[in-house]
N, C-alpha and C positions, 0 to 999 in steps of 0.2 A: 750293827751299830754304825759302820762306816757309811752305809747307804742313807741312814737317817740323818747323819750330819750333812751329807751333800744336799739333801732336800731342804734342810733347814737353812742352808746358805743361799737358796734361790731368792731373787728379789721379791719383796712383798707385793709389788704391783702384779707380778705374774700369778701369784696365788689368788689375789683378789679377782683378777680377770677370769681365771679358771673357775672360781666359785660362782662368779656372775654368770658365766656361760652355762655352768651346770644347773644353776637355778633357772635360767632362761629355758634350758632344755626341758627341765622338769615341768615348768609351767606350760610349755608348748605341748608336751605329752598329755598333761592333765586336761588341757583345753580340747585336744583332739579326742580324748576319751569321752569328755562330756558331750562334744559335738556328735559323736557317734551314737550316743544314747538318745532315744526319742520316745515319745508316748506312741505306742504302736496300736493301742485300742481305738477302733473306729467308733465314733459317736458314743464315747464313754459317758457323756453327760446326758444322753438321750434327748438332745435338742432337736434331732431330726427323727423323732418317733422311735421306731424300733429298727431303723435302717442299720444294717450290719449285724444285727442280732437275730438269733432264732430262738423263739420262746414257745413253750408249750401252753402257758396260761398267763401271758404278760401283756401289758399295755403301757403306753406312755401317758403320763399325767402331768398336769401343771401345778399340782399341789398334793402333798408337800414336796418341795424341792430343796436341795442343799445349796445349789448355785444355778445360775442361768434360769431357764424357763421350763425345763423338762426334767423328768425323773422316771424311773421304772417302777411300776406297781405290778406285782405278780401274786397270784392267789393259789397256793397248793390245794389239791383235792385229796380225797382219800387214797387214790392210787397214783398220784402225780405230785412231784415236789416243786412244780413251777420253775423249771430250769430255763435260764436264758444264757446263751453261749454264742461265742464267735471264735473263728479260727484265724490265727495271726501268723504271718511269715516271720521267722526268727533265724538267727545264725546258730550253727552248731557250736557246742562247747563254749557257751556264753552265759553271762550272769544276767538275771532279770529280776525286777521287783514289781509285784502286782499289788495295787492298792485300790481301795474303794470305800465308799461311805454307805452305810445301811441303817435301816430302821425296821423294827419288828422283832418277832420271837423266832429263834433258831434260823438265823440267816447265814448262809455259807458263801464264801468267795474262794475260788480255787483255780488250778490249772491242771490240765491232763495232757497226756501225750508228750511229756517233756523229754523222754528218752533216758531220764535218770529216775528221780523219785517224784511222783506227782504230789502236789501240795494243796492244802486247803486250810482256811482259817474260818472261824465262825463267831457270831455273837449270840449268846443264849437269850439275852433280852436287851433290846436297844429301844427304849421309849423315844429317844431322840437320835439324831444322826450320830453314828459311831464309826470311827475309822478302823478298817481292817487292812492288814498288810502281811504279805508273805513273800519269800524269795525262792528262786530255784535256779539251777544251772541246766542248760540243755545238754543232751547227749551228743556224741561225736558225729552223728549223722542226722540229727533232728533239724528239720527246716520248717515245721508247722507245729504250733501249740494251740490248744483250745483253752480259752479262759471262760469262766462261767460264774454265775451266781444262782443259788436256789434256796428255797425254804424247806420246811419239813411238812410231811403229809398231814393235811387237815388242820394246820395250826393257824390259819388265817393269813391275810395278805401281808407281804413285806414290801419294802421300798429300797431301791438302790440308786446311787447317783455318783458321778465323778469317778468312774472306774478307769484306771490307767495301767498300762503295762510298759515299764521303762526298761530299755536295753537297746542293743544294736539291732537295727532292722534287717530282715532277711531279703532274699531275692524274691520278688513278687511274680516274676515271669510275665507272660502275655495272656490275655483272654483268648479263648479258642475261636476258631472260625465259625461263622454262622452255619447252622444245619442246612443240608440240601435234601431234596427228595420228599418234602412234606406232602403227604397224601392222606385224603379222607377216605375212610372205609365206610362201613354201614352206618346209616343215620336212622334213628328212630324218631318218634315225636318229641323226645326229651333228651337225646344223647347223640354224640358223634364220636366215632372211633378215628383216631389219628395215629400215623406212624411216620418216621423219618429215618434218614441214614445216620449212622453213628459218626461222631466228630472226634478225631484223635485228640487226646488230652482233656476231653470234657469229663467232668465228674457228675454232671447232672444237666437237666434241661428245664427251661421255663416255658410254659404254654400261655399264649396270649389269646384272648377272645375279644374281638372288637377293640383292640388296643390296650386292654386291661389284663394284667397278669392274673391268671386264675388258679394255677397250680405249678409246683415243681415236681419233677420225677427223676429217677435215676436211669430208667431204661429209655428205649427209643420208641415207645408207643404208650398211648393212654386213651381212655374214653372220657370225654367231657360230658358231664351229666347236668341235670337241672335246667335244661333248655326249654324254650317255649315251642309249641308245635307250629309248623308252617312258617318258620322264621329263618331268614338268611343270617348267617354268622360268618365273620372273617377271622381266620385263625393264623397265627404265626408262632414260631418256636425260636428260642435262643439257646445257645450252649453255655454252660457255666463251668468255671473252675476256681481255684483259690485266687487267681489274679483278677477275676471279674466276669463279666457277661459279654457275650458276642453281640454283634449286630443281629437284627431279626432276619428270619428266613423270608423267602417269598411267601406271599399270602395265598391261602386256599380258602375259598368261599363255599360254604355248604348250606343248603336249605333243609331244615328238619322236616320229617314226615308230618302228615296230618295227624291230629290227635286221634288215637284209637277211640272208637265210640265207647266201649266198655260200659255201656248203659248209662254213662254219665253226661254225654254231650247233649242229651235232650232233657236233662234236669234244668229247672229254672236257674237263673244266675245266682240266686241266693235261696238255698233249700233248707227246710226244716225237717229234721230226722228224729224219729221217736221209736221207742220200743213198746210194743203192745203185749201185755201179759196174755198170751194165747193158750198157755198150758197150765196156768195157775191163776189165783186171784190175789192172794195176800191181803194186807189191810186196805189196799186201795179199791178193792172191788173189781168185778169183771166189766170190761167195756167191749161191746160188740164191734166188730170191724166196720160194719156199715154205719156205726154211730161216730166214727172218728171224723172230725171236721176236715174240710178240704184243705186247710192250711198245711197239713202234714204231707210232705212230698215223698218221703221215704218211710215206709212202715216196716219195722223189723219184728217178725213174729218170734216171740221169746217163749221157749227155746226148744231147739232140737238137742237131744242129749244121747250119749252113748249107752249101750247096754252094759258095758263095763269100761273101765278107764282105757284099756289097751286094745279093745276089740275093733275100734274104728267103725262100728255098726251104729249109725245114728238113727234115732227114732223120734218122730214128732207126734206126741200124744196131746190131743186137745183137752182143755180143762173139763173135768167130769162135772156132771150135773150136781153131784153132792157138794162140790166146792163152789161151783158157779151156777146157781139156779137159773140165771137168765141166759145161759150159753145158747148160741144158735146151733142149728143142725149143720151137718157137714155140707149139705146142699146149699144152705143159706150162706155158710162161710165161703164156699167156693164162688158163689154168685157175687158176694161182696168183694172178693179179690178181683173178679173181672170188672166190676163197676169202678173200682179204684183205678185199675189200669186204663179203662176207657176214659177216665178223667185225667190221665197223664201221670198218675202216681206209680211208684215202684213198691212192690211188696216182696220182701225177702224172708228167707228162713235164717234165723240167727242160731248159730251153733255154739254151745258151751254154757256161758253164764257161771254164776258162783258155784253151782252144784254139778255142772256138767264138765268134769275133767276129761280131756281128750289127749291121749298120748299115742301117736302113730309110730310105735317103736319098730314095726316091721313093714316090709313092702306088702305083705298080705293085709295088714291093717289099713295101709294106704289105699289099696284097691277096694277094700270093703267100704272105706269112707266114701270113695268116689261113687260107688254103685248105690250105696244107701242114701247119700245126699241127692243124687240124681233122681232116685225114686220119689223122694219128698217133693223136689222141684216139679217133676212131671205130674205127680198126682194132683197138686194144687195149682199148677200153672203159674209158678212164681217167676219173678224177674231175676233172681240171683241169690246171693249168699252173703251173710255177714259172719265174720269170724270173731267171736267173743271168748277166746280162750283165756281163762283166768287161773289163779292158784298155781298148781304145779303142772299145768299142761305143757308148758314150754320151759326148758332149761338147757344149758349148754354143757357139753362134756369138757373136761379139764384141758384137752388139747385143741379145743375149738376157740380160736382167738381172733379170727378175722371174719367180720360179718359179711364180707364180699364172697367168701369161699367157705360156707358152713360145712361142718363134718358130722354134726350130731344127728342121728337117725330121725328123731322126732321133728327136727327142723327141716331136714332134707326131704323127708316124706311128705310133710305138710306142703312145702313149696311145690313138689311134684304133683300132689293131688289137686291143688288149686289151679296149676297150669293145665292139667288135664281137663278139669271142669270148664275152664275158660275156652279151651280149644273145642270142647264138645258143643258148647252153646253159642260160641261165636261172639261177635263184637257187641251184641246187645246184652250180654251177660253183665249184670251189676255185681261188683265185688267190693265189699266194704269191710273194714276192720275196726274193732273197738278195744284196743289194748289198754292196760293200766299204765300210769306214768312209770311205774317200777320197771316195766319191760321195754320202755322207749327212752324217755328223756333221762332216766337215771344212767343210761349208757354213756352219757357225756363224762361221768365220773368213773363208773364201774362197768366192766363187761365180763360176764361169766365169773369164774373163780379167781381171776386176776393173775398178775405176774407171779405172785408168791403163794397163791392158793388161799383158801379160807373165806373167800367172798361167796355170797349167795349166787349159785350158778344160774339163777333166773334173771339176774340183772342184765338188762338190755337185750333179752332173748328174742324179742319181736323184730329187732332191727334187720337181721338177715332175711326174714320173711317179707317185710315191707320193701326192702331193697330189691329183692329178686323179682317182686311183682309190681314194681312202681309203674311200669308201662301198662299194666292191666288193672291197676287199682282205681276204682271209681272214687271212693272216699276213705279217708282215714279220720276217724274221730276218737282221739285218745280220751279216756275217761279222766277228766280233770277233777276227780272227786275220790273220796276214800283213799287219799294219798298222804304220805308223809312229806316233809319238806324236801324239795328238789332243787339242786343247784342249776341256775340259768346260765346263759352265755356271758352274763356280767360277773360270773364267779361268786355270786351271792345266793344264799338259800332263799327260796320262795315258798310260802305256805298258803294253804287254802284259806278262803274267806273273803277275798276281794278280787277286783279286776286284775291286780298285779300278777297273781298266779296264772291266770288264763293268758295274759299277755306274754309273760315270760315263756310259758310252756309252748304256746303256738309259735312264737318267734323262733324257737329252736327248730321246729319242723320246717319253717319257711326259709330259714337261713342255712340250715345244715350245721354239723358240728363234728369235731374230732372225737372218735369213740375212745373212751377211757383216756382222754387227753393225748392220744397218739395222732399227731398231725398227718402221718402217712396213711391213716385209716379214717378218712373223712366221710361221714354219712351225708350224701348230697341232699339239698333241699327238695321238698316236694313242690309241685305246682300249687298255687293258692286255690285253684278250682278243685283240687283233690282233698282239701282240708276243711273240716268242720270242727267246732269246739264242743267238747262233751261236757255237759253240766247237769246237775240234778234239777228236776223240775220244782222241787219244794224241799223244805226242811225234813219232811217225812221220807223223802226218796233216798237220801244218803248224805254223808258228811261232805261239806264243801259247797253247800248251796249259797248262792249270792243273790241279793235282790235285783230287780230289773235295772236299777240305776247303775249297779256295778257291771251287769251284762253289757249295757250300752257303752260304758266307759271302755271296756275291753274291745268292743267292736269299733268304737271311734279311734282308739289308738292304732289298732292293726290295719284299718282301712283308710284312715285319714291322718294318722299321726297327731291326733289331739287327745287330750285327757289321758296321757300316758303315765302320769305320776312319776315315780322315781325310776322306772325302768325305761331305758332308751332302746327302741326296736332297731333292727338292722335294715329296715325297709318299710314300705307302705304297700299294702296288698288289697286294693279295692275289689279284686276278684275272689277274695276269700269266700268259700262256698256257703258257709252258714253255721247253723247250730245243731247239735244232737242233744237229746235229753233222755235220761232215765227218770220217768217214763211217760208215755201217753196216759196211762192209767192214773199215775200220781198227779199229772197236770190237771186231769179232769177233777180229781179229788180236791184240788186247790183252785177250782173255778177257772181253769185254763189260763192262769197268770202267765206262764212261760210262753204259750202260744200267742196270746194277745200282745205281749211285749214284742215278740218277733214280728208279728204282722204290722204293728205300729212303727217299728224301726225301719223295716224294709219297704213299707208302703204296699 
């Protein structure tokens, strides 16, 4: 009581002054706190494209946007939720607010690595821009937090804009020093191996080719693929960490090797490839090899088939007289092969087809495959081999998740067998492949059984074979027919029936793509001279036939970037090798419409 009375007798001005000072101090503290809080998200409005963000399936768009001129559009796939993320420097034991605006179905905004409780918020359905917000506190030793947005598997594109992380900024540190010791190792006609010395404090490295960043890696070596033969390239490397990117290393210049012949270098610049029903007739009738017009540059004899699915023992039985009354004799057939070769044509044995399932499950089957195929090639004096494995010939084991390092016996043994045949016959050996879209382009979305299992193990199963043999491969002509809808690099589904499907499917081969949406597992592009487009010759030949006008639109788009329609290609490839069709017999049945259009287009 006494103390209270003494305080009460203090002059009023003293109390007012103290109150004013207290209020001033409170204001100063509040201002200091606000000044310490900043928006730490880099390029949260996507005005600078995707700079600062790492996305599995995203792109910057100019519409729709909430503010400014840019926004994020990302399209989840069946095995990918289209996550876009960036790592931000923060202070330990501090409060943060994460906000963003989203559109779409099942859109998430969140933060991970907080050191306390990771947070996320989501919009189930946002037909127009909807604000999402969440807060978190960092742990006592947390200096980095990852903020992200993503959608949900296979639910369609979502949009995000104006993402911000508000709170005290952390120490960003210094970018690492530039790498030293950049050295080029072996160079093939399409690849160069690079290595360099590690840099203290680096968490990754960026590789530049002729001044353009082509990839980032975590280790100190990589092989750059998709290069042109006999071409000089200049390479540099930078080191990366959370604070940024170092200066570039010294330049190393490498010239790739000459293109391996592979039987392909003496093909015409634009080639017409067709399958000849040599062991059966079906509704198209039998066509003698000698009667095949000179327009056909590569003739695939269909088919060599195994004695059993897993034997590896391939036999080529010519069409019996009972089915093909006009079939030529063996002597006439072999003479026709020599005549075609004398005219500069290539005649191959095609293995597989719809009924010829081949599974090289053992090394014994592999060796039998090599010996039996060699016997056919030698008996008829053929130029090489076409692999037309369909159905259940190729599938991936559950633990086989990287196309660059396959483990599945049927895959490993096939690669080994083809490399053995190539080595046996040398540079003039022609090797072609005719997979279905399910085994190649579908690999952009799905690969094998997938992260959680349950997917078709055949999805993308041709990719390891193509990749392992890319330097030996003369032609890849994927069957752009009898196919379901396939997602292209624009993250839209494309269906048979028009030029768009052929453009999108071929663009994937010539651009390359992350397998199953994993940017660390990128399937490199093939050279355009290695690629032909597979099409049915007529409506009788298979689903997916398109008329000549649509064929020409596809060629115009891919070689000249005209007539592209709604799909935008990632390049222009005038060296695209040409067209493949099923089949020569069906084209003859249709008065050679496919061949005549090819001749007219390429002159």
